Structures are given as structure tokens and as C-alpha cells.
MITI-411797 format. One record per residue: residue number from 0; residue in one letter; z, x, y of N, C-alpha, C in turn. Coordinates in pm, whole numbers, plus 50000, padded with zeros to 5 digits. Each point is the difference from the previous one (the first is absolute). Layout:
BEGIN
+------+------+-------+--------+---------+-------+---------+----------+-------+--------+---------+
! resi ! resn !  n.up ! n.east ! n.north ! ca.up ! ca.east ! ca.north !  c.up ! c.east ! c.north !
+------+------+-------+--------+---------+-------+---------+----------+-------+--------+---------+
!  NUM !    A !     Z !      X !       Y !     Z !       X !        Y !     Z !      X !       Y !
...
+------+------+-------+--------+---------+-------+---------+----------+-------+--------+---------+
***
This chain:
BEGIN
+------+------+-------+--------+---------+-------+---------+----------+-------+--------+---------+
! resi ! resn !  n.up ! n.east ! n.north ! ca.up ! ca.east ! ca.north !  c.up ! c.east ! c.north !
+------+------+-------+--------+---------+-------+---------+----------+-------+--------+---------+
!    0 !    M ! 64008 !  11292 !   45829 ! 50072 !   50087 !    50090 ! 50001 !  49934 !   50138 !
!    1 !    T ! 50113 !  50001 !   50065 ! 50013 !   49945 !    50134 ! 49996 !  50114 !   50101 !
!    2 !    C ! 49927 !  49982 !   50106 ! 49989 !   50102 !    50103 ! 50044 !  49940 !   50132 !
!    3 !    F ! 50095 !  50064 !   50067 ! 50045 !   49957 !    50131 ! 49941 !  50094 !   50104 !
!    4 !    H ! 49948 !  49947 !   50107 ! 49949 !   50083 !    50108 ! 50076 !  49968 !   50126 !
!    5 !    F ! 50048 !  50103 !   50068 ! 50063 !   49984 !    50131 ! 49947 !  50110 !   50087 !
!    6 !    A ! 49925 !  49965 !   50101 ! 49935 !   50096 !    50088 ! 49921 !  50097 !   49914 !
!    7 !    T ! 50031 !  50130 !   50006 ! 49925 !   50095 !    49921 ! 50071 !  50038 !   49871 !
!    8 !    F ! 50110 !  49934 !   49969 ! 50073 !   50031 !    49879 ! 49950 !  49914 !   49885 !
!    9 !    S ! 49972 !  50060 !   49885 ! 49966 !   49926 !    49880 ! 50107 !  50028 !   49896 !
!   10 !    I ! 50056 !  49896 !   49945 ! 50108 !   50013 !    49903 ! 49960 !  49923 !   49876 !
!   11 !    F ! 50005 !  50067 !   49884 ! 49961 !   49935 !    49877 ! 50122 !  49976 !   49913 !
!   12 !    C ! 50011 !  49881 !   49943 ! 50111 !   49965 !    49913 ! 49945 !  49950 !   49868 !
!   13 !    Q ! 50077 !  50015 !   49894 ! 49959 !   49950 !    49870 ! 50029 !  49852 !   49990 !
!   14 !    P ! 49927 !  49927 !   49912 ! 50026 !   49857 !    49985 ! 50139 !  49973 !   49945 !
!   15 !    A ! 50058 !  49887 !   50039 ! 50136 !   49963 !    49960 ! 50010 !  49972 !   49851 !
!   16 !    R ! 49890 !  49959 !   49934 ! 50009 !   49962 !    49858 ! 50031 !  50119 !   49909 !
!   17 !    S ! 49972 !  50122 !   50042 ! 50032 !   50117 !    49919 ! 50129 !  50063 !   50052 !
!   18 !    F ! 50106 !  49919 !   50005 ! 50127 !   50040 !    50058 ! 50065 !  50111 !   49918 !
!   19 !    S ! 50038 !  50104 !   50069 ! 50076 !   50110 !    49940 ! 50081 !  50062 !   50113 !
!   20 !    R ! 50087 !  50092 !   49966 ! 50077 !   50068 !    50105 ! 49907 !  50070 !   50098 !
!   21 !    R ! 49897 !  50062 !   49946 ! 49906 !   50072 !    50085 ! 49926 !  49905 !   50094 !
!   22 !    S ! 49950 !  49889 !   49947 ! 49926 !   49907 !    50087 ! 50094 !  49930 !   50097 !
!   23 !    A ! 50124 !  49977 !   49960 ! 50097 !   49940 !    50092 ! 50030 !  50098 !   50114 !
!   24 !    A ! 50020 !  50128 !   49965 ! 50026 !   50101 !    50104 ! 49880 !  50014 !   50093 !
!   25 !    L ! 49880 !  49998 !   49942 ! 49879 !   50011 !    50081 ! 49986 !  49879 !   50091 !
!   26 !    G ! 50031 !  49882 !   49949 ! 49994 !   49878 !    50081 ! 50099 !  50004 !   50115 !
!   27 !    I ! 50120 !  50047 !   49973 ! 50101 !   50011 !    50106 ! 49956 !  50103 !   50103 !
!   28 !    A ! 49950 !  50114 !   49953 ! 49955 !   50105 !    50092 ! 49885 !  49948 !   50087 !
!   29 !    C ! 49907 !  49927 !   49939 ! 49888 !   49944 !    50076 ! 50051 !  49902 !   50106 !
!   30 !    G ! 50092 !  49916 !   49961 ! 50055 !   49902 !    50093 ! 50073 !  50066 !   50116 !
!   31 !    L ! 50079 !  50103 !   49970 ! 50073 !   50071 !    50105 ! 49904 !  50072 !   50095 !
!   32 !    L ! 49896 !  50065 !   49944 ! 49904 !   50070 !    50084 ! 49923 !  49903 !   50089 !
!   33 !    L ! 49962 !  49886 !   49944 ! 49930 !   49898 !    50078 ! 50090 !  49947 !   50111 !
!   34 !    A ! 50126 !  49971 !   49968 ! 50094 !   49951 !    50101 ! 50026 !  50105 !   50108 !
!   35 !    A ! 50013 !  50125 !   49960 ! 50023 !   50107 !    50099 ! 49878 !  50016 !   50090 !
!   36 !    S ! 49881 !  49990 !   49943 ! 49878 !   50010 !    50081 ! 49992 !  49888 !   50100 !
!   37 !    A ! 50030 !  49878 !   49956 ! 49996 !   49884 !    50090 ! 50106 !  50014 !   50109 !
!   38 !    A ! 50119 !  50043 !   49962 ! 50108 !   50015 !    50099 ! 49965 !  50108 !   50101 !
!   39 !    S ! 49942 !  50110 !   49954 ! 49962 !   50108 !    50090 ! 49896 !  49953 !   50101 !
!   40 !    A ! 49901 !  49927 !   49956 ! 49895 !   49951 !    50090 ! 50056 !  49899 !   50099 !
!   41 !    Q ! 50094 !  49917 !   49956 ! 50055 !   49898 !    50089 ! 50107 !  50057 !   50092 !
!   42 !    S ! 50071 !  50104 !   49957 ! 50107 !   50053 !    50082 ! 49949 !  50098 !   50106 !
!   43 !    N ! 49875 !  50038 !   49993 ! 49945 !   50095 !    50095 ! 49880 !  49941 !   50074 !
!   44 !    P ! 50015 !  49882 !   50062 ! 49886 !   49941 !    50069 ! 49984 !  50055 !   50141 !
!   45 !    G ! 50001 !  50132 !   50014 ! 49982 !   50063 !    50129 ! 49907 !  50118 !   49986 !
!   46 !    P ! 49945 !  50045 !   50112 ! 49907 !   50113 !    49994 ! 50071 !  50130 !   49962 !
!   47 !    Q ! 49926 !  50087 !   49935 ! 50055 !   50132 !    49969 ! 49957 !  50094 !   50114 !
!   48 !    L ! 50099 !  50044 !   50074 ! 49974 !   50080 !    50120 ! 50047 !  50145 !   49988 !
!   49 !    A ! 50070 !  50033 !   49893 ! 50061 !   50132 !    49988 ! 49928 !  50091 !   49900 !
!   50 !    L ! 49872 !  49977 !   49976 ! 49926 !   50085 !    49907 ! 49969 !  50135 !   50065 !
!   51 !    A ! 49974 !  50099 !   49916 ! 49955 !   50130 !    50049 ! 49871 !  49980 !   50079 !
!   52 !    R ! 49976 !  50089 !   50093 ! 49880 !   49990 !    50086 ! 49921 !  50131 !   49995 !
!   53 !    T ! 49873 !  49988 !   50035 ! 49915 !   50118 !    50016 ! 49902 !  49973 !   50113 !
!   54 !    Q ! 49937 !  50106 !   50046 ! 49900 !   49989 !    50105 ! 49861 !  50011 !   49938 !
!   55 !    L ! 49910 !  49914 !   50045 ! 49859 !   50007 !    49963 ! 49919 !  50010 !   50128 !
!   56 !    T ! 49877 !  50049 !   49988 ! 49911 !   50002 !    50114 ! 49869 !  49931 !   49962 !
!   57 !    A ! 49943 !  49936 !   50101 ! 49867 !   49941 !    49989 ! 49927 !  50046 !   50125 !
!   58 !    G ! 49935 !  50118 !   49989 ! 49942 !   50060 !    50119 ! 50110 !  50036 !   50098 !
!   59 !    M ! 49990 !  49949 !   50123 ! 50102 !   50030 !    50102 ! 50121 !  49908 !   49991 !
!   60 !    H ! 49998 !  49904 !   49910 ! 50110 !   49903 !    49987 ! 50104 !  50052 !   49901 !
!   61 !    R ! 50126 !  49995 !   50042 ! 50112 !   50040 !    49914 ! 50070 !  49873 !   49952 !
!   62 !    L ! 50024 !  49995 !   49869 ! 50066 !   49883 !    49940 ! 50135 !  50041 !   49944 !
!   63 !    D ! 50099 !  49915 !   50019 ! 50133 !   50016 !    49942 ! 50009 !  49894 !   49890 !
!   64 !    V ! 49997 !  50044 !   49874 ! 49996 !   49902 !    49890 ! 50120 !  50013 !   49909 !
!   65 !    Q ! 50048 !  49885 !   49954 ! 50103 !   49996 !    49898 ! 49933 !  50027 !   49866 !
!   66 !    L ! 50074 !  50062 !   49909 ! 49948 !   50030 !    49867 ! 50061 !  49906 !   49896 !
!   67 !    A ! 49917 !  49921 !   49936 ! 50043 !   49915 !    49889 ! 49962 !  50075 !   49872 !
!   68 !    Q ! 50100 !  50064 !   49938 ! 49973 !   50092 !    49889 ! 50049 !  49952 !   49864 !
!   69 !    T ! 50099 !  49912 !   49997 ! 50052 !   49952 !    49872 ! 49941 !  49862 !   49971 !
!   70 !    P ! 50004 !  49956 !   49875 ! 49949 !   49865 !    49971 ! 50066 !  49891 !   50085 !
!   71 !    E ! 50132 !  50007 !   50021 ! 50068 !   49898 !    50080 ! 49955 !  50007 !   50146 !
!   72 !    Q ! 49990 !  50120 !   50056 ! 49954 !   50015 !    50138 ! 49858 !  49947 !   50017 !
!   73 !    R ! 49914 !  50030 !   49903 ! 49861 !   49952 !    50007 ! 49995 !  49849 !   49985 !
!   74 !    Q ! 50086 !  49943 !   49916 ! 50000 !   49855 !    49979 ! 50039 !  49927 !   50128 !
!   75 !    I ! 50098 !  50051 !   50073 ! 50047 !   49936 !    50124 ! 49904 !  50029 !   50115 !
!   76 !    G ! 49953 !  50124 !   50010 ! 49904 !   50036 !    50103 ! 50042 !  49957 !   50139 !
!   77 !    L ! 49912 !  49931 !   50070 ! 50028 !   49954 !    50137 ! 50045 !  49854 !   50004 !
!   78 !    M ! 50050 !  49948 !   49889 ! 50050 !   49862 !    49998 ! 50107 !  49981 !   50106 !
!   79 !    W ! 50003 !  49883 !   50057 ! 50101 !   49951 !    50093 ! 49998 !  50070 !   50137 !
!   80 !    R ! 49902 !  50088 !   50025 ! 49989 !   50061 !    50133 ! 49940 !  49898 !   50095 !
!   81 !    K ! 50060 !  49982 !   50115 ! 49948 !   49905 !    50099 ! 49902 !  50067 !   50095 !
!   82 !    D ! 50009 !  50132 !   50011 ! 49906 !   50075 !    50082 ! 50005 !  50146 !   49957 !
!   83 !    M ! 49904 !  50077 !   50050 ! 49996 !   50143 !    49968 ! 49931 !  50070 !   50117 !
!   84 !    P ! 50060 !  50106 !   50053 ! 49935 !   50074 !    50109 ! 49859 !  50045 !   49960 !
!   85 !    Q ! 49910 !  50009 !   50098 ! 49860 !   50030 !    49972 ! 49977 !  50137 !   49936 !
!   86 !    H ! 50085 !  50096 !   50026 ! 49979 !   50134 !    49944 ! 50073 !  50019 !   49866 !
!   87 !    E ! 50058 !  49893 !   49947 ! 50073 !   50009 !    49873 ! 49927 !  49924 !   49890 !
!   88 !    G ! 50035 !  50036 !   49876 ! 49944 !   49933 !    49883 ! 50083 !  50035 !   49879 !
!   89 !    M ! 49946 !  49967 !   49882 ! 50067 !   50035 !    49875 ! 49897 !  50059 !   49905 !
!   90 !    L ! 50035 !  50116 !   49944 ! 49915 !   50066 !    49902 ! 50061 !  49980 !   49862 !
!   91 !    F ! 49926 !  49934 !   49912 ! 50042 !   49976 !    49863 ! 49948 !  50119 !   49918 !
!   92 !    V ! 50092 !  50067 !   49931 ! 49967 !   50119 !    49923 ! 50021 !  49969 !   49852 !
!   93 !    F ! 49893 !  50016 !   49922 ! 50006 !   49972 !    49856 ! 49992 !  50132 !   49922 !
!   94 !    E ! 50051 !  49998 !   49877 ! 50005 !   50119 !    49917 ! 49862 !  50047 !   49957 !
!   95 !    Q ! 49910 !  49906 !   49976 ! 49866 !   50038 !    49958 ! 49897 !  49905 !   50059 !
!   96 !    A ! 49878 !  50051 !   50009 ! 49891 !   49920 !    50056 ! 49961 !  49889 !   49901 !
!   97 !    T ! 49994 !  49879 !   50054 ! 49954 !   49884 !    49924 ! 49952 !  49898 !   50101 !
!   98 !    T ! 49935 !  49894 !   49955 ! 49962 !   49894 !    50092 ! 50128 !  49934 !   50049 !
!   99 !    Q ! 50021 !  50002 !   50131 ! 50121 !   49943 !    50060 ! 49965 !  49865 !   50061 !
!  100 !    C ! 50081 !  49898 !   49974 ! 49980 !   49866 !    50055 ! 50127 !  49956 !   50073 !
!  101 !    F ! 49980 !  49942 !   50118 ! 50112 !   49958 !    50085 ! 49984 !  49854 !   50037 !
!  102 !    W ! 50116 !  49934 !   50025 ! 50003 !   49863 !    50051 ! 50101 !  49997 !   50113 !
!  103 !    M ! 50018 !  49882 !   50061 ! 50082 !   49990 !    50121 ! 50116 !  49900 !   49987 !
!  104 !    R ! 50047 !  49974 !   49880 ! 50113 !   49909 !    49982 ! 50120 !  50051 !   50080 !
!  105 !    N ! 50063 !  49911 !   50073 ! 50118 !   50030 !    50084 ! 49971 !  50101 !   50111 !
!  106 !    T ! 49874 !  50023 !   50029 ! 49962 !   50091 !    50108 ! 49959 !  49915 !   50119 !
!  107 !    L ! 50063 !  50022 !   50114 ! 49988 !   49910 !    50114 ! 49898 !  50043 !   50104 !
!  108 !    I ! 49951 !  50123 !   49992 ! 49906 !   50051 !    50100 ! 49865 !  50030 !   49933 !
!  109 !    P ! 49889 !  49977 !   50071 ! 49869 !   50034 !    49943 ! 49983 !  50151 !   49993 !
!  110 !    L ! 49948 !  50049 !   49889 ! 49987 !   50143 !    49977 ! 49859 !  50035 !   49954 !
!  111 !    T ! 49964 !  50125 !   50017 ! 49881 !   50056 !    49937 ! 50047 !  50109 !   49906 !
!  112 !    A ! 49951 !  49996 !   49877 ! 50031 !   50102 !    49901 ! 49883 !  50097 !   49992 !
!  113 !    A ! 50032 !  50129 !   50011 ! 49901 !   50106 !    49979 ! 50032 !  50062 !   49864 !
!  114 !    F ! 49905 !  49995 !   49911 ! 50016 !   50060 !    49867 ! 49949 !  50143 !   50011 !
!  115 !    V ! 50087 !  50097 !   49967 ! 49977 !   50139 !    50038 ! 50004 !  50094 !   49878 !
!  116 !    E ! 49901 !  50089 !   49994 ! 49993 !   50100 !    49893 ! 50102 !  50111 !   50023 !
!  117 !    D ! 50019 !  50085 !   49899 ! 50097 !   50110 !    50007 ! 49979 !  50091 !   50120 !
!  118 !    D ! 49874 !  50019 !   50043 ! 49972 !   50091 !    50112 ! 50008 !  49932 !   50136 !
!  119 !    G ! 50038 !  49870 !   50004 ! 50014 !   49928 !    50126 ! 49878 !  49918 !   50039 !
!  120 !    T ! 49896 !  50000 !   49918 ! 49878 !   49925 !    50031 ! 50021 !  49851 !   49971 !
!  121 !    I ! 49967 !  49918 !   50099 ! 50011 !   49853 !    49983 ! 49884 !  49952 !   49913 !
!  122 !    V ! 50035 !  49931 !   49891 ! 49902 !   49947 !    49907 ! 49948 !  49864 !   50048 !
!  123 !    N ! 50092 !  49911 !   50033 ! 49964 !   49869 !    50054 ! 50118 !  49944 !   50078 !
!  124 !    L ! 49970 !  49901 !   50083 ! 50099 !   49932 !    50084 ! 50001 !  49852 !   49964 !
!  125 !    A ! 50117 !  49937 !   50011 ! 50010 !   49856 !    49973 ! 50095 !  49937 !   50101 !
!  126 !    D ! 49948 !  49901 !   50075 ! 50086 !   49921 !    50089 ! 50074 !  49898 !   49915 !
!  127 !    M ! 50130 !  49987 !   50023 ! 50083 !   49912 !    49918 ! 50078 !  49905 !   50090 !
!  128 !    Q ! 50002 !  49874 !   49963 ! 50067 !   49897 !    50079 ! 50144 !  49980 !   49953 !
!  129 !    P ! 50092 !  49971 !   50094 ! 50140 !   49979 !    49964 ! 50019 !  49887 !   49899 !
!  130 !    Q ! 50103 !  50015 !   49919 ! 50045 !   49896 !    49906 ! 49892 !  49960 !   49900 !
!  131 !    S ! 49912 !  50091 !   49965 ! 49890 !   49968 !    49908 ! 50018 !  50073 !   49867 !
!  132 !    D ! 49965 !  49933 !   49892 ! 50001 !   50062 !    49868 ! 49862 !  50050 !   49961 !
!  133 !    D ! 49904 !  49998 !   50095 ! 49867 !   50053 !    49972 ! 50011 !  50149 !   49971 !
!  134 !    S ! 49928 !  50045 !   49899 ! 50005 !   50139 !    49959 ! 49893 !  50081 !   50072 !
!  135 !    H ! 50038 !  50118 !   50048 ! 49910 !   50093 !    50070 ! 50011 !  50132 !   49926 !
!  136 !    C ! 49886 !  50048 !   49946 ! 50004 !   50116 !    49911 ! 49916 !  50116 !   50052 !
!  137 !    S ! 50037 !  50120 !   49953 ! 49921 !   50118 !    50031 ! 49869 !  49993 !   49922 !
!  138 !    S ! 49894 !  50054 !   50059 ! 49869 !   49996 !    49935 ! 49986 !  50108 !   49894 !
!  139 !    K ! 50096 !  50093 !   49995 ! 50007 !   50101 !    49895 ! 50145 !  50048 !   49989 !
!  140 !    P ! 50034 !  50074 !   49897 ! 50139 !   50044 !    49984 ! 50048 !  50088 !   50117 !
!  141 !    V ! 50121 !  49968 !   50050 ! 50064 !   50076 !    50107 ! 50149 !  50012 !   49972 !
!  142 !    R ! 50065 !  50097 !   50066 ! 50145 !   50016 !    49990 ! 50073 !  49955 !   50125 !
!  143 !    F ! 49926 !  49976 !   50109 ! 50063 !   49965 !    50127 ! 49940 !  49872 !   50057 !
!  144 !    V ! 50088 !  49920 !   50062 ! 49956 !   49884 !    50076 ! 50079 !  50002 !   50131 !
!  145 !    L ! 49928 !  49998 !   50112 ! 50062 !   50001 !    50131 ! 49984 !  49862 !   50063 !
!  146 !    E ! 50114 !  49935 !   50028 ! 49997 !   49870 !    50069 ! 50034 !  50020 !   50147 !
!  147 !    M ! 49913 !  49945 !   50084 ! 50018 !   50005 !    50146 ! 49981 !  49857 !   50053 !
!  148 !    N ! 50042 !  49979 !   50125 ! 49975 !   49870 !    50063 ! 49851 !  49970 !   49993 !
!  149 !    Q ! 49968 !  49874 !   49973 ! 49860 !   49962 !    49989 ! 49927 !  50030 !   50131 !
!  150 !    G ! 49886 !  50061 !   49989 ! 49919 !   50035 !    50116 ! 50017 !  50144 !   50043 !
!  151 !    W ! 50105 !  50070 !   49953 ! 50024 !   50137 !    50041 ! 49880 !  50089 !   49968 !
!  152 !    F ! 49950 !  49994 !   49878 ! 49887 !   50083 !    49960 ! 49873 !  49960 !   50076 !
!  153 !    A ! 49974 !  49870 !   50011 ! 49879 !   49951 !    50067 ! 49997 !  50043 !   50147 !
!  154 !    K ! 50113 !  49991 !   50070 ! 50006 !   50039 !    50142 ! 49967 !  50147 !   50019 !
!  155 !    R ! 50024 !  50080 !   49901 ! 49977 !   50145 !    50009 ! 49873 !  50041 !   49926 !
!  156 !    Q ! 49924 !  49902 !   49956 ! 49874 !   50021 !    49927 ! 50019 !  50091 !   49878 !
!  157 !    I ! 50111 !  49981 !   49931 ! 50029 !   50074 !    49878 ! 49952 !  49916 !   49882 !
!  158 !    K ! 49911 !  50058 !   49921 ! 49934 !   49928 !    49891 ! 50010 !  50079 !   49870 !
!  159 !    P ! 49958 !  49939 !   49888 ! 49997 !   50076 !    49875 ! 49922 !  50130 !   50017 !
!  160 !    G ! 50052 !  50106 !   49938 ! 49942 !   50133 !    50013 ! 50075 !  50086 !   50100 !
!  161 !    Y ! 50077 !  49938 !   50090 ! 50080 !   50072 !    50100 ! 50113 !  50072 !   49927 !
!  162 !    K ! 50031 !  50121 !   50044 ! 50105 !   50078 !    49935 ! 50125 !  50006 !   50087 !
!  163 !    L ! 50111 !  49950 !   49944 ! 50131 !   50007 !    50065 ! 50062 !  50137 !   49972 !
!  164 !    G ! 50090 !  50044 !   50088 ! 50069 !   50126 !    49980 ! 50148 !  49977 !   49977 !
!  165 !    G ! 50063 !  50096 !   49935 ! 50144 !   49993 !    49976 ! 50038 !  50084 !   49879 !
!  166 !    A ! 50122 !  50052 !   50003 ! 50047 !   50086 !    49891 ! 49996 !  49929 !   49865 !
!  167 !    V ! 50021 !  49869 !   49999 ! 50003 !   49925 !    49874 ! 49866 !  50009 !   49927 !
!  168 !    F ! 49890 !  50019 !   50073 ! 49868 !   50008 !    49939 ! 49970 !  50141 !   49948 !
!  169 !    N ! 50084 !  50097 !   50032 ! 49982 !   50137 !    49951 ! 50073 !  50024 !   49869 !
!  170 !    K ! 50091 !  49909 !   49965 ! 50079 !   50016 !    49878 ! 49921 !  49949 !   49881 !
!  171 !    R ! 50014 !  50067 !   49890 ! 49936 !   49957 !    49875 ! 50102 !  49919 !   49919 !
!  172 !    P ! 49952 !  49891 !   49934 ! 50093 !   49923 !    49915 ! 50052 !  50090 !   49888 !
!  173 !    G ! 50125 !  49976 !   49964 ! 50048 !   50086 !    49892 ! 50132 !  49961 !   49960 !
+------+------+-------+--------+---------+-------+---------+----------+-------+--------+---------+
***
């Protein structure tokens, strides 16, 4: 079996030696999906700036964060951003709690990722360097990851165990 990987997409195709109409159709579909995925990634080499937003609080600090809620939005994240205002960030929202791992491919600014539980409690923080494929993971399953400019949390002495506020943390997955 041949497996093609493109970013977070996995596409499986049957071997060519067992040629049939079904395997030919599957091969064509796999090829088209792979080509569409590649074209989409190459045709959109710019930051996503029009995502929905929400307000979060960290004590007296108010944050204006973009919401990355779909697989495509989460995959692009803060890629290609050249800068980001200090009070802004991006909150990655997942359907269920699991160990979340992030990297910085095509990300031009240094960031800190806060891995956050359903109630807004920060589990762990990870400083991430631009243009790096190094993986940074949550220390336990979480549904939220908040990316801010690197140093934002440290300057405000916000550490694991700190509880963020916001309506998004009051909603139950469902």
C-alpha cells in the first residue's frame, strides 16, 4: 500500500498491480486530492486575518484572539504573519481533549504556546522559534492552545496553573 502525506492530510491508495475500475478511481481521487491540497497550500501563502475573534482575560489583561476552529484554520495558524500586536493571539480550538503538538513551519515570529484545559487552566507553556519543525506538546490532553508573542506570558508572570477567563472556556464540547 502506498501512503502519501501532505501536511496533515493522509491519503491511502491501493497498489497499481491490482488494477480494477475501483482502484483506478481511487488512484485518480487520491491524485486529485493531493494536487488540490498542494495547490491550496501554495496559492494561499499569506496570513489568515479574517478569522472569528473572541475576548479572553488573564487577570487584568484583556486579549483579542483569533479562533482557529477548523482543521484548515488550525493547520495554517499564524503562518506568514510578520508581526502581531501584543494584546492579540490565536486560540486553537479542538473537538476533544488530546495531547496537542505544535511546530513553527512557515511561522515568522517567535511565539509561546499555552496548552489550556477546558476550564481555562494553563497546563504548560512552550517557547517556539520561527521556521522550526521542532515539536512542542501539551503535557496532558487539552482542547485549547493559545499562541501569543514570545515573552508575553513571562512578562506577566503567568505560569502553568494560572486560569484564563473567557466565554469559550464556559462551553462544553458537544
